[in-house]
C-alpha positions in Angstrom: 75.9 86.2 121.2 77.0 83.1 119.7 75.7 82.0 116.1 72.9 79.5 116.3 73.7 76.1 114.7 72.0 76.6 111.8 74.0 79.7 110.9 77.1 77.7 111.8 76.2 74.8 109.6 75.2 77.2 106.7 78.5 78.9 107.3 80.5 75.7 107.2 78.9 74.9 103.9 79.6 77.9 102.5 83.1 77.8 103.4 83.6 74.3 101.9 82.0 75.5 98.6 84.6 78.3 98.5 87.4 76.1 99.5 86.7 73.6 96.7 86.2 76.5 94.1 89.4 78.0 95.3 91.5 74.5 95.0 90.0 74.4 91.2 90.9 77.8 90.6 94.8 76.9 91.8 94.9 73.8 90.5 94.0 75.1 87.1 96.7 78.1 86.8 99.7 77.8 85.2 101.8 78.3 88.1 100.7 75.7 90.0 100.6 73.0 87.3 104.4 74.2 86.6 105.1 73.9 90.7 103.6 70.5 90.5 106.0 69.3 87.5 108.9 70.8 89.3 108.4 69.5 92.8 106.2 66.6 92.6 106.6 65.0 88.9 105.3 61.8 89.8 102.1 63.0 91.9 98.9 61.7 90.9 96.9 65.5 91.2 93.6 64.2 91.4 94.6 62.1 94.3 96.0 64.6 96.4 95.0 67.6 95.2 94.5 69.5 98.5 97.7 68.6 100.5 99.1 69.8 97.2 97.3 73.2 97.0 98.0 73.6 100.9 101.7 72.9 100.3 101.9 75.2 97.0 99.7 78.0 98.7 102.4 77.9 101.8 105.3 77.9 99.9 104.2 80.7 97.8 102.8 82.9 101.0 106.5 81.9 102.5 108.2 83.3 99.4 106.3 86.6 99.1 106.7 87.0 103.0 110.7 86.7 102.6 
């Protein structure tokens, strides 16, 4: 049985909130801050936080997978 639309909306809201908190935690980590300084020294973190976090996670996971 497919989830009801209210369940799907609730799940989406939960996912959005979790992603927001995760981004904040990652952005506050020393590893992320060092990576931004090394890779993107002129980046305005507030304006491009989500793309930076996504790229950081992708590169970190690729490194771990290697």
